[in-house]
Every structure is written in C-alpha cells, then in structure tokens.
PDB file with SEQRES, HELIX, SHEET and CRYST1 records, atoms N, CA, C and O in Angstrom:
SEQRES   1 A   87  MET HIS GLU TYR ASP ASP VAL VAL LEU ALA CYS PHE LEU          
SEQRES   2 A   87  LYS LYS GLN ARG GLN LEU PHE PRO GLU ASP VAL ALA GLU          
SEQRES   3 A   87  THR PRO GLU GLU ALA GLU ALA PHE LEU GLU ASP CYS VAL          
SEQRES   4 A   87  ALA VAL VAL VAL ASP SER VAL GLN GLU VAL TRP LYS TYR          
SEQRES   5 A   87  PHE ASP GLU ALA GLY ILE ASP THR GLU GLY ALA ASP GLU          
SEQRES   6 A   87  GLU GLU ILE LEU ASN ALA ASP GLU VAL PHE ASP ILE GLY          
SEQRES   7 A   87  ASP GLY ARG TYR LEU ILE VAL GLU GLY                          
HELIX    1 AA1 ASP A    6  LYS A   15  1                                  10    
HELIX    2 AA2 GLN A   16  GLN A   18  5                                   3    
HELIX    3 AA3 PRO A   28  CYS A   38  1                                  11    
HELIX    4 AA4 VAL A   46  GLU A   55  1                                  10    
HELIX    5 AA5 GLU A   65  LEU A   69  1                                   5    
SHEET    1 AA1 3 VAL A  41  VAL A  43  0                                        
SHEET    2 AA1 3 TYR A  82  ILE A  84 -1                                        
SHEET    3 AA1 3 VAL A  74  ASP A  76 -1                                        
CRYST1    1.000    1.000    1.000  90.00  90.00  90.00 P 1           1          
ATOM      1  N   MET A   1      95.284  67.645 -18.201  1.00  0.00           N  
ATOM      2  CA  MET A   1      95.876  67.990 -19.507  1.00  0.00           C  
ATOM      3  C   MET A   1      95.884  69.482 -19.694  1.00  0.00           C  
ATOM      4  O   MET A   1      94.915  70.154 -19.340  1.00  0.00           O  
ATOM      5  N   HIS A   2      96.940  70.010 -20.236  1.00  0.00           N  
ATOM      6  CA  HIS A   2      97.041  71.420 -20.493  1.00  0.00           C  
ATOM      7  C   HIS A   2      96.520  71.760 -21.874  1.00  0.00           C  
ATOM      8  O   HIS A   2      96.582  70.955 -22.803  1.00  0.00           O  
ATOM      9  N   GLU A   3      96.010  72.960 -21.982  1.00  0.00           N  
ATOM     10  CA  GLU A   3      95.556  73.411 -23.317  1.00  0.00           C  
ATOM     11  C   GLU A   3      96.625  74.294 -23.904  1.00  0.00           C  
ATOM     12  O   GLU A   3      96.983  75.324 -23.332  1.00  0.00           O  
ATOM     13  N   TYR A   4      97.132  73.889 -25.045  1.00  0.00           N  
ATOM     14  CA  TYR A   4      98.128  74.665 -25.749  1.00  0.00           C  
ATOM     15  C   TYR A   4      97.465  75.200 -27.007  1.00  0.00           C  
ATOM     16  O   TYR A   4      97.113  74.431 -27.902  1.00  0.00           O  
ATOM     17  N   ASP A   5      97.291  76.536 -27.081  1.00  0.00           N  
ATOM     18  CA  ASP A   5      96.629  77.103 -28.250  1.00  0.00           C  
ATOM     19  C   ASP A   5      97.613  77.243 -29.414  1.00  0.00           C  
ATOM     20  O   ASP A   5      98.804  76.968 -29.265  1.00  0.00           O  
ATOM     21  N   ASP A   6      97.112  77.668 -30.562  1.00  0.00           N  
ATOM     22  CA  ASP A   6      97.928  77.748 -31.761  1.00  0.00           C  
ATOM     23  C   ASP A   6      99.111  78.672 -31.595  1.00  0.00           C  
ATOM     24  O   ASP A   6     100.165  78.410 -32.174  1.00  0.00           O  
ATOM     25  N   VAL A   7      98.986  79.740 -30.830  1.00  0.00           N  
ATOM     26  CA  VAL A   7     100.055  80.706 -30.617  1.00  0.00           C  
ATOM     27  C   VAL A   7     101.186  80.037 -29.823  1.00  0.00           C  
ATOM     28  O   VAL A   7     102.360  80.209 -30.151  1.00  0.00           O  
ATOM     29  N   VAL A   8     100.836  79.282 -28.790  1.00  0.00           N  
ATOM     30  CA  VAL A   8     101.813  78.571 -27.971  1.00  0.00           C  
ATOM     31  C   VAL A   8     102.538  77.533 -28.806  1.00  0.00           C  
ATOM     32  O   VAL A   8     103.763  77.436 -28.744  1.00  0.00           O  
ATOM     33  N   LEU A   9     101.806  76.763 -29.579  1.00  0.00           N  
ATOM     34  CA  LEU A   9     102.407  75.707 -30.413  1.00  0.00           C  
ATOM     35  C   LEU A   9     103.364  76.306 -31.431  1.00  0.00           C  
ATOM     36  O   LEU A   9     104.461  75.790 -31.643  1.00  0.00           O  
ATOM     37  N   ALA A  10     102.941  77.398 -32.060  1.00  0.00           N  
ATOM     38  CA  ALA A  10     103.800  78.058 -33.082  1.00  0.00           C  
ATOM     39  C   ALA A  10     105.071  78.598 -32.430  1.00  0.00           C  
ATOM     40  O   ALA A  10     106.148  78.513 -33.021  1.00  0.00           O  
ATOM     41  N   CYS A  11     104.964  79.143 -31.241  1.00  0.00           N  
ATOM     42  CA  CYS A  11     106.117  79.661 -30.511  1.00  0.00           C  
ATOM     43  C   CYS A  11     107.071  78.504 -30.217  1.00  0.00           C  
ATOM     44  O   CYS A  11     108.272  78.630 -30.458  1.00  0.00           O  
ATOM     45  N   PHE A  12     106.573  77.401 -29.712  1.00  0.00           N  
ATOM     46  CA  PHE A  12     107.458  76.288 -29.403  1.00  0.00           C  
ATOM     47  C   PHE A  12     108.138  75.719 -30.675  1.00  0.00           C  
ATOM     48  O   PHE A  12     109.334  75.425 -30.662  1.00  0.00           O  
ATOM     49  N   LEU A  13     107.375  75.573 -31.750  1.00  0.00           N  
ATOM     50  CA  LEU A  13     107.957  75.062 -32.983  1.00  0.00           C  
ATOM     51  C   LEU A  13     109.082  75.980 -33.488  1.00  0.00           C  
ATOM     52  O   LEU A  13     110.104  75.504 -33.982  1.00  0.00           O  
ATOM     53  N   LYS A  14     108.885  77.277 -33.361  1.00  0.00           N  
ATOM     54  CA  LYS A  14     109.886  78.230 -33.846  1.00  0.00           C  
ATOM     55  C   LYS A  14     111.125  78.286 -32.956  1.00  0.00           C  
ATOM     56  O   LYS A  14     112.240  78.442 -33.455  1.00  0.00           O  
ATOM     57  N   LYS A  15     110.935  78.159 -31.623  1.00  0.00           N  
ATOM     58  CA  LYS A  15     112.031  78.385 -30.680  1.00  0.00           C  
ATOM     59  C   LYS A  15     112.562  77.136 -30.008  1.00  0.00           C  
ATOM     60  O   LYS A  15     113.412  77.239 -29.123  1.00  0.00           O  
ATOM     61  N   GLN A  16     112.090  75.953 -30.397  1.00  0.00           N  
ATOM     62  CA  GLN A  16     112.431  74.735 -29.647  1.00  0.00           C  
ATOM     63  C   GLN A  16     113.947  74.483 -29.530  1.00  0.00           C  
ATOM     64  O   GLN A  16     114.387  73.837 -28.578  1.00  0.00           O  
ATOM     65  N   ARG A  17     114.734  74.977 -30.472  1.00  0.00           N  
ATOM     66  CA  ARG A  17     116.174  74.707 -30.425  1.00  0.00           C  
ATOM     67  C   ARG A  17     116.884  75.533 -29.347  1.00  0.00           C  
ATOM     68  O   ARG A  17     118.077  75.329 -29.120  1.00  0.00           O  
ATOM     69  N   GLN A  18     116.191  76.455 -28.680  1.00  0.00           N  
ATOM     70  CA  GLN A  18     116.817  77.146 -27.547  1.00  0.00           C  
ATOM     71  C   GLN A  18     116.988  76.161 -26.382  1.00  0.00           C  
ATOM     72  O   GLN A  18     117.827  76.386 -25.509  1.00  0.00           O  
ATOM     73  N   LEU A  19     116.212  75.084 -26.358  1.00  0.00           N  
ATOM     74  CA  LEU A  19     116.283  74.114 -25.275  1.00  0.00           C  
ATOM     75  C   LEU A  19     116.838  72.771 -25.715  1.00  0.00           C  
ATOM     76  O   LEU A  19     117.463  72.064 -24.924  1.00  0.00           O  
ATOM     77  N   PHE A  20     116.611  72.414 -26.984  1.00  0.00           N  
ATOM     78  CA  PHE A  20     116.991  71.114 -27.480  1.00  0.00           C  
ATOM     79  C   PHE A  20     117.971  71.263 -28.638  1.00  0.00           C  
ATOM     80  O   PHE A  20     117.848  72.210 -29.415  1.00  0.00           O  
ATOM     81  N   PRO A  21     118.967  70.334 -28.783  1.00  0.00           N  
ATOM     82  CA  PRO A  21     119.969  70.461 -29.850  1.00  0.00           C  
ATOM     83  C   PRO A  21     119.386  70.226 -31.246  1.00  0.00           C  
ATOM     84  O   PRO A  21     119.956  70.674 -32.241  1.00  0.00           O  
ATOM     85  N   GLU A  22     118.266  69.534 -31.316  1.00  0.00           N  
ATOM     86  CA  GLU A  22     117.621  69.331 -32.621  1.00  0.00           C  
ATOM     87  C   GLU A  22     116.111  69.431 -32.430  1.00  0.00           C  
ATOM     88  O   GLU A  22     115.617  69.379 -31.304  1.00  0.00           O  
ATOM     89  N   ASP A  23     115.392  69.573 -33.520  1.00  0.00           N  
ATOM     90  CA  ASP A  23     113.963  69.707 -33.425  1.00  0.00           C  
ATOM     91  C   ASP A  23     113.311  68.419 -32.805  1.00  0.00           C  
ATOM     92  O   ASP A  23     113.641  67.291 -33.173  1.00  0.00           O  
ATOM     93  N   VAL A  24     112.427  68.643 -31.905  1.00  0.00           N  
ATOM     94  CA  VAL A  24     111.704  67.513 -31.292  1.00  0.00           C  
ATOM     95  C   VAL A  24     110.293  67.408 -31.867  1.00  0.00           C  
ATOM     96  O   VAL A  24     109.607  66.412 -31.640  1.00  0.00           O  
ATOM     97  N   ALA A  25     109.857  68.423 -32.607  1.00  0.00           N  
ATOM     98  CA  ALA A  25     108.530  68.398 -33.225  1.00  0.00           C  
ATOM     99  C   ALA A  25     108.586  69.172 -34.545  1.00  0.00           C  
ATOM    100  O   ALA A  25     109.326  70.145 -34.683  1.00  0.00           O  
ATOM    101  N   GLU A  26     107.794  68.718 -35.496  1.00  0.00           N  
ATOM    102  CA  GLU A  26     107.741  69.392 -36.800  1.00  0.00           C  
ATOM    103  C   GLU A  26     106.375  69.977 -37.118  1.00  0.00           C  
ATOM    104  O   GLU A  26     106.260  70.877 -37.950  1.00  0.00           O  
ATOM    105  N   THR A  27     105.333  69.466 -36.456  1.00  0.00           N  
ATOM    106  CA  THR A  27     103.994  69.929 -36.717  1.00  0.00           C  
ATOM    107  C   THR A  27     103.346  70.368 -35.386  1.00  0.00           C  
ATOM    108  O   THR A  27     103.815  69.994 -34.310  1.00  0.00           O  
ATOM    109  N   PRO A  28     102.287  71.148 -35.471  1.00  0.00           N  
ATOM    110  CA  PRO A  28     101.599  71.562 -34.221  1.00  0.00           C  
ATOM    111  C   PRO A  28     101.132  70.358 -33.410  1.00  0.00           C  
ATOM    112  O   PRO A  28     101.156  70.395 -32.180  1.00  0.00           O  
ATOM    113  N   GLU A  29     100.712  69.302 -34.080  1.00  0.00           N  
ATOM    114  CA  GLU A  29     100.252  68.110 -33.360  1.00  0.00           C  
ATOM    115  C   GLU A  29     101.391  67.439 -32.600  1.00  0.00           C  
ATOM    116  O   GLU A  29     101.231  67.014 -31.456  1.00  0.00           O  
ATOM    117  N   GLU A  30     102.540  67.355 -33.259  1.00  0.00           N  
ATOM    118  CA  GLU A  30     103.726  66.789 -32.586  1.00  0.00           C  
ATOM    119  C   GLU A  30     104.128  67.664 -31.421  1.00  0.00           C  
ATOM    120  O   GLU A  30     104.458  67.173 -30.342  1.00  0.00           O  
ATOM    121  N   ALA A  31     104.098  68.973 -31.650  1.00  0.00           N  
ATOM    122  CA  ALA A  31     104.478  69.899 -30.566  1.00  0.00           C  
ATOM    123  C   ALA A  31     103.551  69.750 -29.380  1.00  0.00           C  
ATOM    124  O   ALA A  31     104.012  69.722 -28.239  1.00  0.00           O  
ATOM    125  N   GLU A  32     102.259  69.653 -29.622  1.00  0.00           N  
ATOM    126  CA  GLU A  32     101.290  69.502 -28.534  1.00  0.00           C  
ATOM    127  C   GLU A  32     101.523  68.202 -27.769  1.00  0.00           C  
ATOM    128  O   GLU A  32     101.475  68.203 -26.539  1.00  0.00           O  
ATOM    129  N   ALA A  33     101.772  67.103 -28.459  1.00  0.00           N  
ATOM    130  CA  ALA A  33     102.012  65.835 -27.828  1.00  0.00           C  
ATOM    131  C   ALA A  33     103.300  65.906 -26.969  1.00  0.00           C  
ATOM    132  O   ALA A  33     103.340  65.394 -25.850  1.00  0.00           O  
ATOM    133  N   PHE A  34     104.345  66.551 -27.520  1.00  0.00           N  
ATOM    134  CA  PHE A  34     105.586  66.698 -26.801  1.00  0.00           C  
ATOM    135  C   PHE A  34     105.393  67.506 -25.527  1.00  0.00           C  
ATOM    136  O   PHE A  34     105.841  67.107 -24.451  1.00  0.00           O  
ATOM    137  N   LEU A  35     104.727  68.638 -25.658  1.00  0.00           N  
ATOM    138  CA  LEU A  35     104.477  69.507 -24.503  1.00  0.00           C  
ATOM    139  C   LEU A  35     103.669  68.793 -23.434  1.00  0.00           C  
ATOM    140  O   LEU A  35     103.932  68.951 -22.242  1.00  0.00           O  
ATOM    141  N   GLU A  36     102.679  68.004 -23.861  1.00  0.00           N  
ATOM    142  CA  GLU A  36     101.893  67.239 -22.904  1.00  0.00           C  
ATOM    143  C   GLU A  36     102.771  66.214 -22.173  1.00  0.00           C  
ATOM    144  O   GLU A  36     102.650  66.044 -20.960  1.00  0.00           O  
ATOM    145  N   ASP A  37     103.641  65.545 -22.902  1.00  0.00           N  
ATOM    146  CA  ASP A  37     104.560  64.552 -22.310  1.00  0.00           C  
ATOM    147  C   ASP A  37     105.484  65.218 -21.280  1.00  0.00           C  
ATOM    148  O   ASP A  37     105.804  64.618 -20.255  1.00  0.00           O  
ATOM    149  N   CYS A  38     105.912  66.462 -21.555  1.00  0.00           N  
ATOM    150  CA  CYS A  38     106.814  67.185 -20.668  1.00  0.00           C  
ATOM    151  C   CYS A  38     106.086  67.869 -19.550  1.00  0.00           C  
ATOM    152  O   CYS A  38     106.713  68.405 -18.636  1.00  0.00           O  
ATOM    153  N   VAL A  39     104.773  67.864 -19.602  1.00  0.00           N  
ATOM    154  CA  VAL A  39     103.904  68.601 -18.683  1.00  0.00           C  
ATOM    155  C   VAL A  39     104.360  70.075 -18.676  1.00  0.00           C  
ATOM    156  O   VAL A  39     104.578  70.666 -17.619  1.00  0.00           O  
ATOM    157  N   ALA A  40     104.492  70.632 -19.851  1.00  0.00           N  
ATOM    158  CA  ALA A  40     104.866  72.021 -20.014  1.00  0.00           C  
ATOM    159  C   ALA A  40     103.722  72.891 -19.486  1.00  0.00           C  
ATOM    160  O   ALA A  40     102.556  72.497 -19.507  1.00  0.00           O  
ATOM    161  N   VAL A  41     104.092  74.084 -19.012  1.00  0.00           N  
ATOM    162  CA  VAL A  41     103.126  74.969 -18.352  1.00  0.00           C  
ATOM    163  C   VAL A  41     103.105  76.317 -19.095  1.00  0.00           C  
ATOM    164  O   VAL A  41     104.147  76.843 -19.486  1.00  0.00           O  
ATOM    165  N   VAL A  42     101.916  76.848 -19.273  1.00  0.00           N  
ATOM    166  CA  VAL A  42     101.748  78.206 -19.823  1.00  0.00           C  
ATOM    167  C   VAL A  42     101.345  79.095 -18.666  1.00  0.00           C  
ATOM    168  O   VAL A  42     100.358  78.822 -17.982  1.00  0.00           O  
ATOM    169  N   VAL A  43     102.109  80.167 -18.441  1.00  0.00           N  
ATOM    170  CA  VAL A  43     101.786  81.129 -17.394  1.00  0.00           C  
ATOM    171  C   VAL A  43     101.525  82.487 -17.996  1.00  0.00           C  
ATOM    172  O   VAL A  43     101.943  82.778 -19.116  1.00  0.00           O  
ATOM    173  N   ASP A  44     100.818  83.328 -17.229  1.00  0.00           N  
ATOM    174  CA  ASP A  44     100.324  84.605 -17.764  1.00  0.00           C  
ATOM    175  C   ASP A  44     101.187  85.812 -17.490  1.00  0.00           C  
ATOM    176  O   ASP A  44     100.868  86.906 -17.956  1.00  0.00           O  
ATOM    177  N   SER A  45     102.289  85.651 -16.736  1.00  0.00           N  
ATOM    178  CA  SER A  45     103.089  86.819 -16.417  1.00  0.00           C  
ATOM    179  C   SER A  45     104.482  86.404 -15.945  1.00  0.00           C  
ATOM    180  O   SER A  45     104.734  85.238 -15.643  1.00  0.00           O  
ATOM    181  N   VAL A  46     105.373  87.389 -15.891  1.00  0.00           N  
ATOM    182  CA  VAL A  46     106.727  87.169 -15.380  1.00  0.00           C  
ATOM    183  C   VAL A  46     106.653  86.701 -13.952  1.00  0.00           C  
ATOM    184  O   VAL A  46     107.421  85.831 -13.543  1.00  0.00           O  
ATOM    185  N   GLN A  47     105.718  87.276 -13.168  1.00  0.00           N  
ATOM    186  CA  GLN A  47     105.589  86.883 -11.760  1.00  0.00           C  
ATOM    187  C   GLN A  47     105.240  85.405 -11.650  1.00  0.00           C  
ATOM    188  O   GLN A  47     105.703  84.731 -10.728  1.00  0.00           O  
ATOM    189  N   GLU A  48     104.444  84.896 -12.560  1.00  0.00           N  
ATOM    190  CA  GLU A  48     104.064  83.476 -12.505  1.00  0.00           C  
ATOM    191  C   GLU A  48     105.260  82.590 -12.897  1.00  0.00           C  
ATOM    192  O   GLU A  48     105.363  81.454 -12.433  1.00  0.00           O  
ATOM    193  N   VAL A  49     106.146  83.093 -13.733  1.00  0.00           N  
ATOM    194  CA  VAL A  49     107.367  82.356 -14.061  1.00  0.00           C  
ATOM    195  C   VAL A  49     108.190  82.195 -12.774  1.00  0.00           C  
ATOM    196  O   VAL A  49     108.664  81.105 -12.455  1.00  0.00           O  
ATOM    197  N   TRP A  50     108.345  83.306 -12.046  1.00  0.00           N  
ATOM    198  CA  TRP A  50     109.059  83.262 -10.762  1.00  0.00           C  
ATOM    199  C   TRP A  50     108.439  82.277  -9.819  1.00  0.00           C  
ATOM    200  O   TRP A  50     109.121  81.456  -9.206  1.00  0.00           O  
ATOM    201  N   LYS A  51     107.109  82.369  -9.710  1.00  0.00           N  
ATOM    202  CA  LYS A  51     106.400  81.494  -8.756  1.00  0.00           C  
ATOM    203  C   LYS A  51     106.597  80.017  -9.156  1.00  0.00           C  
ATOM    204  O   LYS A  51     106.813  79.160  -8.299  1.00  0.00           O  
ATOM    205  N   TYR A  52     106.521  79.737 -10.454  1.00  0.00           N  
ATOM    206  CA  TYR A  52     106.736  78.371 -10.918  1.00  0.00           C  
ATOM    207  C   TYR A  52     108.097  77.852 -10.501  1.00  0.00           C  
ATOM    208  O   TYR A  52     108.211  76.755  -9.954  1.00  0.00           O  
ATOM    209  N   PHE A  53     109.143  78.651 -10.763  1.00  0.00           N  
ATOM    210  CA  PHE A  53     110.504  78.243 -10.433  1.00  0.00           C  
ATOM    211  C   PHE A  53     110.622  78.059  -8.900  1.00  0.00           C  
ATOM    212  O   PHE A  53     111.244  77.104  -8.434  1.00  0.00           O  
ATOM    213  N   ASP A  54     110.034  78.960  -8.147  1.00  0.00           N  
ATOM    214  CA  ASP A  54     110.090  78.874  -6.713  1.00  0.00           C  
ATOM    215  C   ASP A  54     109.426  77.593  -6.198  1.00  0.00           C  
ATOM    216  O   ASP A  54     109.978  76.899  -5.345  1.00  0.00           O  
ATOM    217  N   GLU A  55     108.252  77.293  -6.718  1.00  0.00           N  
ATOM    218  CA  GLU A  55     107.507  76.100  -6.323  1.00  0.00           C  
ATOM    219  C   GLU A  55     108.197  74.823  -6.791  1.00  0.00           C  
ATOM    220  O   GLU A  55     108.043  73.774  -6.166  1.00  0.00           O  
ATOM    221  N   ALA A  56     108.953  74.898  -7.878  1.00  0.00           N  
ATOM    222  CA  ALA A  56     109.640  73.724  -8.404  1.00  0.00           C  
ATOM    223  C   ALA A  56     110.975  73.532  -7.660  1.00  0.00           C  
ATOM    224  O   ALA A  56     111.682  72.555  -7.904  1.00  0.00           O  
ATOM    225  N   GLY A  57     111.309  74.439  -6.776  1.00  0.00           N  
ATOM    226  CA  GLY A  57     112.542  74.307  -6.042  1.00  0.00           C  
ATOM    227  C   GLY A  57     113.774  74.721  -6.812  1.00  0.00           C  
ATOM    228  O   GLY A  57     114.889  74.342  -6.454  1.00  0.00           O  
ATOM    229  N   ILE A  58     113.586  75.491  -7.858  1.00  0.00           N  
ATOM    230  CA  ILE A  58     114.718  75.933  -8.676  1.00  0.00           C  
ATOM    231  C   ILE A  58     115.295  77.188  -8.020  1.00  0.00           C  
ATOM    232  O   ILE A  58     114.557  78.131  -7.734  1.00  0.00           O  
ATOM    233  N   ASP A  59     116.592  77.209  -7.782  1.00  0.00           N  
ATOM    234  CA  ASP A  59     117.226  78.317  -7.097  1.00  0.00           C  
ATOM    235  C   ASP A  59     117.228  79.551  -7.965  1.00  0.00           C  
ATOM    236  O   ASP A  59     117.869  79.575  -9.016  1.00  0.00           O  
ATOM    237  N   THR A  60     116.514  80.579  -7.536  1.00  0.00           N  
ATOM    238  CA  THR A  60     116.498  81.848  -8.300  1.00  0.00           C  
ATOM    239  C   THR A  60     117.149  82.967  -7.504  1.00  0.00           C  
ATOM    240  O   THR A  60     117.126  84.127  -7.914  1.00  0.00           O  
ATOM    241  N   GLU A  61     117.732  82.611  -6.358  1.00  0.00           N  
ATOM    242  CA  GLU A  61     118.350  83.634  -5.521  1.00  0.00           C  
ATOM    243  C   GLU A  61     119.451  84.357  -6.286  1.00  0.00           C  
ATOM    244  O   GLU A  61     120.341  83.735  -6.867  1.00  0.00           O  
ATOM    245  N   GLY A  62     119.370  85.669  -6.272  1.00  0.00           N  
ATOM    246  CA  GLY A  62     120.381  86.470  -6.958  1.00  0.00           C  
ATOM    247  C   GLY A  62     120.094  86.662  -8.412  1.00  0.00           C  
ATOM    248  O   GLY A  62     120.754  87.469  -9.066  1.00  0.00           O  
ATOM    249  N   ALA A  63     119.125  85.946  -8.947  1.00  0.00           N  
ATOM    250  CA  ALA A  63     118.808  86.088 -10.383  1.00  0.00           C  
ATOM    251  C   ALA A  63     117.876  87.293 -10.561  1.00  0.00           C  
ATOM    252  O   ALA A  63     117.040  87.588  -9.708  1.00  0.00           O  
ATOM    253  N   ASP A  64     118.051  87.985 -11.708  1.00  0.00           N  
ATOM    254  CA  ASP A  64     117.121  89.066 -12.002  1.00  0.00           C  
ATOM    255  C   ASP A  64     116.111  88.597 -13.056  1.00  0.00           C  
ATOM    256  O   ASP A  64     116.208  87.491 -13.587  1.00  0.00           O  
ATOM    257  N   GLU A  65     115.169  89.447 -13.331  1.00  0.00           N  
ATOM    258  CA  GLU A  65     114.085  89.094 -14.260  1.00  0.00           C  
ATOM    259  C   GLU A  65     114.633  88.661 -15.605  1.00  0.00           C  
ATOM    260  O   GLU A  65     114.157  87.685 -16.185  1.00  0.00           O  
ATOM    261  N   GLU A  66     115.640  89.383 -16.115  1.00  0.00           N  
ATOM    262  CA  GLU A  66     116.203  89.069 -17.416  1.00  0.00           C  
ATOM    263  C   GLU A  66     116.808  87.660 -17.436  1.00  0.00           C  
ATOM    264  O   GLU A  66     116.631  86.910 -18.396  1.00  0.00           O  
ATOM    265  N   GLU A  67     117.520  87.318 -16.370  1.00  0.00           N  
ATOM    266  CA  GLU A  67     118.143  85.984 -16.306  1.00  0.00           C  
ATOM    267  C   GLU A  67     117.059  84.888 -16.259  1.00  0.00           C  
ATOM    268  O   GLU A  67     117.207  83.846 -16.898  1.00  0.00           O  
ATOM    269  N   ILE A  68     116.000  85.117 -15.523  1.00  0.00           N  
ATOM    270  CA  ILE A  68     114.890  84.138 -15.429  1.00  0.00           C  
ATOM    271  C   ILE A  68     114.283  83.964 -16.819  1.00  0.00           C  
ATOM    272  O   ILE A  68     114.087  82.836 -17.272  1.00  0.00           O  
ATOM    273  N   LEU A  69     113.986  85.061 -17.491  1.00  0.00           N  
ATOM    274  CA  LEU A  69     113.314  84.974 -18.785  1.00  0.00           C  
ATOM    275  C   LEU A  69     114.239  84.448 -19.907  1.00  0.00           C  
ATOM    276  O   LEU A  69     113.760  83.998 -20.949  1.00  0.00           O  
ATOM    277  N   ASN A  70     115.572  84.509 -19.682  1.00  0.00           N  
ATOM    278  CA  ASN A  70     116.501  83.990 -20.635  1.00  0.00           C  
ATOM    279  C   ASN A  70     116.859  82.534 -20.394  1.00  0.00           C  
ATOM    280  O   ASN A  70     117.663  81.957 -21.126  1.00  0.00           O  
ATOM    281  N   ALA A  71     116.260  81.942 -19.367  1.00  0.00           N  
ATOM    282  CA  ALA A  71     116.526  80.527 -19.091  1.00  0.00           C  
ATOM    283  C   ALA A  71     116.060  79.725 -20.291  1.00  0.00           C  
ATOM    284  O   ALA A  71     115.017  80.030 -20.869  1.00  0.00           O  
ATOM    285  N   ASP A  72     116.813  78.709 -20.675  1.00  0.00           N  
ATOM    286  CA  ASP A  72     116.501  77.901 -21.873  1.00  0.00           C  
ATOM    287  C   ASP A  72     115.102  77.359 -21.863  1.00  0.00           C  
ATOM    288  O   ASP A  72     114.471  77.254 -22.915  1.00  0.00           O  
ATOM    289  N   GLU A  73     114.587  77.003 -20.668  1.00  0.00           N  
ATOM    290  CA  GLU A  73     113.254  76.363 -20.602  1.00  0.00           C  
ATOM    291  C   GLU A  73     112.112  77.361 -20.609  1.00  0.00           C  
ATOM    292  O   GLU A  73     110.952  76.949 -20.583  1.00  0.00           O  
ATOM    293  N   VAL A  74     112.392  78.667 -20.642  1.00  0.00           N  
ATOM    294  CA  VAL A  74     111.342  79.672 -20.650  1.00  0.00           C  
ATOM    295  C   VAL A  74     111.230  80.256 -22.074  1.00  0.00           C  
ATOM    296  O   VAL A  74     112.187  80.809 -22.615  1.00  0.00           O  
ATOM    297  N   PHE A  75     110.038  80.113 -22.653  1.00  0.00           N  
ATOM    298  CA  PHE A  75     109.769  80.593 -23.985  1.00  0.00           C  
ATOM    299  C   PHE A  75     108.806  81.782 -23.901  1.00  0.00           C  
ATOM    300  O   PHE A  75     107.703  81.648 -23.372  1.00  0.00           O  
ATOM    301  N   ASP A  76     109.217  82.939 -24.417  1.00  0.00           N  
ATOM    302  CA  ASP A  76     108.379  84.097 -24.471  1.00  0.00           C  
ATOM    303  C   ASP A  76     107.408  83.948 -25.624  1.00  0.00           C  
ATOM    304  O   ASP A  76     107.813  83.991 -26.786  1.00  0.00           O  
ATOM    305  N   ILE A  77     106.122  83.771 -25.316  1.00  0.00           N  
ATOM    306  CA  ILE A  77     105.144  83.520 -26.363  1.00  0.00           C  
ATOM    307  C   ILE A  77     104.906  84.799 -27.193  1.00  0.00           C  
ATOM    308  O   ILE A  77     104.523  84.730 -28.361  1.00  0.00           O  
ATOM    309  N   GLY A  78     105.138  85.953 -26.572  1.00  0.00           N  
ATOM    310  CA  GLY A  78     105.034  87.207 -27.315  1.00  0.00           C  
ATOM    311  C   GLY A  78     103.761  87.981 -27.026  1.00  0.00           C  
ATOM    312  O   GLY A  78     103.582  89.090 -27.530  1.00  0.00           O  
ATOM    313  N   ASP A  79     102.877  87.415 -26.224  1.00  0.00           N  
ATOM    314  CA  ASP A  79     101.616  88.099 -25.921  1.00  0.00           C  
ATOM    315  C   ASP A  79     101.462  88.332 -24.391  1.00  0.00           C  
ATOM    316  O   ASP A  79     100.365  88.538 -23.873  1.00  0.00           O  
ATOM    317  N   GLY A  80     102.597  88.289 -23.723  1.00  0.00           N  
ATOM    318  CA  GLY A  80     102.590  88.452 -22.268  1.00  0.00           C  
ATOM    319  C   GLY A  80     102.637  87.130 -21.507  1.00  0.00           C  
ATOM    320  O   GLY A  80     102.856  87.107 -20.296  1.00  0.00           O  
ATOM    321  N   ARG A  81     102.429  86.037 -22.228  1.00  0.00           N  
ATOM    322  CA  ARG A  81     102.463  84.720 -21.617  1.00  0.00           C  
ATOM    323  C   ARG A  81     103.813  84.085 -21.839  1.00  0.00           C  
ATOM    324  O   ARG A  81     104.567  84.479 -22.728  1.00  0.00           O  
ATOM    325  N   TYR A  82     104.109  83.088 -21.010  1.00  0.00           N  
ATOM    326  CA  TYR A  82     105.356  82.332 -21.158  1.00  0.00           C  
ATOM    327  C   TYR A  82     105.080  80.854 -21.098  1.00  0.00           C  
ATOM    328  O   TYR A  82     104.220  80.400 -20.344  1.00  0.00           O  
ATOM    329  N   LEU A  83     105.813  80.104 -21.897  1.00  0.00           N  
ATOM    330  CA  LEU A  83     105.731  78.657 -21.890  1.00  0.00           C  
ATOM    331  C   LEU A  83     106.966  78.144 -21.160  1.00  0.00           C  
ATOM    332  O   LEU A  83     108.087  78.534 -21.488  1.00  0.00           O  
ATOM    333  N   ILE A  84     106.765  77.263 -20.161  1.00  0.00           N  
ATOM    334  CA  ILE A  84     107.867  76.704 -19.423  1.00  0.00           C  
ATOM    335  C   ILE A  84     107.932  75.230 -19.746  1.00  0.00           C  
ATOM    336  O   ILE A  84     106.984  74.488 -19.489  1.00  0.00           O  
ATOM    337  N   VAL A  85     109.068  74.797 -20.320  1.00  0.00           N  
ATOM    338  CA  VAL A  85     109.258  73.413 -20.735  1.00  0.00           C  
ATOM    339  C   VAL A  85     110.466  72.865 -20.001  1.00  0.00           C  
ATOM    340  O   VAL A  85     111.574  73.388 -20.132  1.00  0.00           O  
ATOM    341  N   GLU A  86     110.253  71.825 -19.238  1.00  0.00           N  
ATOM    342  CA  GLU A  86     111.385  71.184 -18.575  1.00  0.00           C  
ATOM    343  C   GLU A  86     111.892  70.047 -19.447  1.00  0.00           C  
ATOM    344  O   GLU A  86     111.232  69.017 -19.581  1.00  0.00           O  
ATOM    345  N   GLY A  87     113.066  70.236 -20.041  1.00  0.00           N  
ATOM    346  CA  GLY A  87     113.631  69.245 -20.944  1.00  0.00           C  
ATOM    347  C   GLY A  87     113.957  68.048 -20.162  1.00  0.00           C  
ATOM    348  O   GLY A  87     114.452  67.066 -20.714  1.00  0.00           O  
TER     349      GLY A  87                                                      
END                                                                             
C-alpha cells in the first residue's frame, strides 16, 4: 500500500480533471481510495518520473522533460514530488 499524504491528496483533488473528464473523488478519503485502486505512485524527482515510464515500457524516446511532465497522468505536487496516476 502506498502512503499518500495530505499534500498529495489535495493535489490530486485539485487537478484530477487533467486526466479524467469528470471528478473521480470529492474528499481526501475518496482520493486516497481511488489512488490505491490505481496503484498510483509518488516519486521524488523528474528523474524518477523518467525511470517509472521507462520501467513501465512507455515510449519516451524523443520526448523532452517538459513533454514528460505535461503528460496527463503526471501531477506536479508542487514540492518537487510527482504523482503518477495510470487512468
């Protein structure tokens, strides 16, 4: 089980429509349950986002850092960490 702190949950609640057409959670508890169901990952750096995509077999060839960080499933938490949610 992943630990999603209040900052991560607030980020997801605020930005969830970048990945989904409608809200999938309305409370921190719902957000946490949803992220657990999706096996969402919190990483500590841009390099870890790259590594995650590489290990997941997602083609990043030719992509630059901005393109990776602008992917719908990548949420910038705002404190240097990123939340990766596979819809």
